[in-house]
C-alpha positions as CSV (number, residue, x, y, z in Angstrom):
1,X,-19.2,-18.9,6.0
2,X,-16.5,-19.9,3.5
3,X,-14.3,-16.8,4.2
4,X,-13.8,-17.5,7.9
5,X,-10.8,-19.9,7.4
6,X,-9.2,-17.5,5.0
7,X,-9.8,-14.6,7.3
8,X,-8.3,-16.5,10.2
9,X,-5.3,-17.3,8.0
10,X,-4.9,-13.7,7.1
11,X,-5.0,-12.6,10.7
12,X,-2.5,-15.3,11.7
13,X,0.0,-14.3,8.9
14,X,-0.4,-10.6,9.8
15,X,0.1,-11.3,13.5
16,X,3.2,-13.4,13.0
17,X,4.8,-10.9,10.7
18,X,4.0,-7.9,12.9
19,X,5.3,-9.6,16.0
20,X,8.6,-10.3,14.2
21,X,8.7,-6.7,12.9
22,X,8.0,-5.3,16.3
23,X,10.5,-7.5,18.0
24,X,13.4,-6.7,15.7
25,X,12.4,-3.0,15.5
26,X,12.2,-2.7,19.2
27,X,15.5,-4.4,19.7
28,X,17.1,-2.0,17.2
29,X,15.6,0.9,19.2
30,X,16.8,-0.5,22.5
31,X,20.4,-1.1,21.2
32,X,20.4,2.4,19.8
33,X,19.4,3.9,23.2
34,X,22.0,1.8,25.1
35,X,24.7,2.6,22.5
36,X,24.0,6.4,22.8
37,X,24.0,6.3,26.6
38,X,27.3,4.3,26.6
39,X,28.8,6.7,24.2
40,X,27.8,9.7,26.3
41,X,29.4,8.0,29.3
42,X,32.6,7.0,27.5
43,X,33.0,10.3,25.8
44,X,32.3,12.7,28.6
45,X,33.2,10.7,31.7
46,X,36.1,8.6,30.5
47,X,37.2,10.8,27.5
48,X,37.3,7.7,25.3
49,X,34.4,7.8,22.8
50,X,33.1,4.7,21.1
51,X,34.2,5.5,17.6
52,X,31.6,3.4,15.8
53,X,28.6,4.5,17.9
54,X,27.1,6.9,15.4
55,X,27.6,4.6,12.5
56,X,26.0,1.7,14.3
57,X,23.0,3.9,15.4
58,X,22.6,5.0,11.8
59,X,22.4,1.4,10.6
60,X,20.0,0.4,13.4
61,X,17.8,3.4,12.5
62,X,17.7,2.2,8.9
63,X,16.5,-1.2,10.1
64,X,14.0,0.2,12.5
65,X,12.6,2.6,10.0
66,X,12.1,0.0,7.3
67,X,10.5,-2.4,9.7
68,X,8.2,0.3,11.0
69,X,7.0,0.9,7.4
70,X,6.2,-2.8,7.0
71,X,4.4,-2.9,10.4
72,X,2.3,0.1,9.5
73,X,1.5,-1.5,6.1
74,X,0.2,-4.5,8.0
75,X,-2.2,-2.2,9.9
76,X,-3.2,-0.5,6.6
77,X,-2.1,2.7,8.4
78,X,-0.1,4.6,5.8
79,X,-1.2,8.1,5.0
80,X,-3.6,8.5,2.0
81,X,-5.6,11.3,0.6
82,X,-9.3,10.4,0.8
83,X,-11.0,13.7,-0.2
84,X,-12.6,12.3,-3.3
85,X,-12.7,8.6,-2.4
86,X,-14.8,9.4,0.7
87,X,-17.5,10.7,-1.5
88,X,-18.0,7.3,-3.1
89,X,-20.2,4.5,-1.9
90,X,-18.7,2.0,0.6
91,X,-18.5,-0.6,-2.2
92,X,-16.7,1.8,-4.6
93,X,-14.3,2.9,-1.8
94,X,-13.3,-0.7,-1.3
95,X,-12.8,-1.2,-5.0
96,X,-10.6,1.9,-5.2
97,X,-8.6,0.6,-2.2
98,X,-8.2,-2.8,-3.9
99,X,-6.9,-1.2,-7.1
100,X,-4.5,1.1,-5.1
101,X,-3.3,-1.8,-3.0
102,X,-2.6,-3.9,-6.1
103,X,-0.7,-1.0,-7.7
104,X,1.4,-0.8,-4.5
105,X,2.1,-4.6,-4.6
106,X,3.4,-4.3,-8.2
107,X,5.6,-1.3,-7.3
108,X,7.1,-2.9,-4.2
109,X,7.6,-6.2,-6.0
110,X,9.5,-4.3,-8.7
111,X,11.9,-2.9,-6.1
112,X,12.9,-6.3,-4.8
113,X,15.2,-7.4,-7.7
114,X,17.1,-4.1,-8.1
115,X,17.6,-3.9,-4.3
116,X,19.0,-7.4,-4.3
117,X,21.4,-6.5,-7.2
118,X,22.5,-3.4,-5.3
119,X,23.5,-5.6,-2.3
120,X,26.2,-7.2,-4.5
121,X,27.8,-3.8,-5.3
122,X,28.1,-2.5,-1.8
123,X,31.5,-2.1,-0.1
124,X,32.6,-2.0,3.6
125,X,31.3,0.6,6.1
126,X,33.7,3.3,7.1
127,X,34.2,2.8,10.8
128,X,33.0,-0.7,11.6
129,X,34.4,-2.2,8.4
130,X,31.3,-4.5,8.0
131,X,29.9,-5.3,4.6
132,X,27.1,-2.8,3.9
133,X,25.1,-5.6,2.3
134,X,24.2,-6.6,5.9
135,X,22.9,-3.1,6.6
136,X,20.8,-2.8,3.4
137,X,19.5,-6.4,3.2
138,X,16.5,-5.0,5.0
139,X,15.3,-3.3,1.9
140,X,14.3,-6.4,-0.2
141,X,13.1,-8.1,2.9
142,X,10.8,-5.2,3.8
143,X,9.6,-4.8,0.2
144,X,8.6,-8.5,0.3
145,X,7.0,-8.1,3.8
146,X,5.0,-5.1,2.5
147,X,3.8,-7.1,-0.5
148,X,2.6,-9.9,1.8
149,X,0.9,-7.4,4.1
150,X,-0.9,-5.7,1.2
151,X,-2.0,-9.0,-0.3
152,X,-3.5,-9.9,3.1
153,X,-5.2,-6.6,3.1
154,X,-6.6,-7.2,-0.4
155,X,-7.9,-10.6,0.7
156,X,-9.7,-8.9,3.6
157,X,-11.0,-6.2,1.3
158,X,-12.5,-8.9,-1.1
159,X,-14.1,-10.5,2.0
160,X,-15.6,-7.1,2.9
161,X,-16.9,-6.7,-0.6
162,X,-18.5,-10.1,-0.5
163,X,-20.1,-9.2,2.8
164,X,-21.4,-5.9,1.4
165,X,-22.9,-7.8,-1.6
166,X,-24.5,-10.3,0.7
167,X,-26.0,-7.5,2.9
168,X,-27.3,-5.7,-0.2
169,X,-28.9,-8.9,-1.4
170,X,-30.5,-9.5,2.0
171,X,-31.8,-6.0,2.1
172,X,-33.3,-6.2,-1.4
173,X,-34.8,-9.6,-0.7
174,X,-36.2,-8.6,2.6
175,X,-37.9,-5.4,1.2
């Protein structure tokens, strides 16, 4: 079948992106946990708190949250209301999903340029004194990742549409 190479490529792209998202997100979570535990120890046992602990954990949480959103987008797992769409035929449901996915790609793509411009206007963080552009650079990165994930999903949806059309043709031809 002519779609098999394309499907394999989609699976490969999704797998590589999600492994990276999971690795970086898990690392953020692990560092947050270690930082919190260290701060508890330093604050209550040694009476010398780590002054930048909360700020660092906030920034790591931002990265983890955005990467989680991209990861879930790769699994096509975001919440959606399906009350009316579920009443449609399988083929119509796929077309609605394709249209909605393409709308999301346009919206997320539109966020990339403004978020890149925003990075140039950010100052230093309060406690750690690091440029905030390093904290918020995750925004345009994740918007791009989500666009890629959605486009992979759209390719797979078109493949499913083609399979549905093929099955319908076989069912009509066999009857």
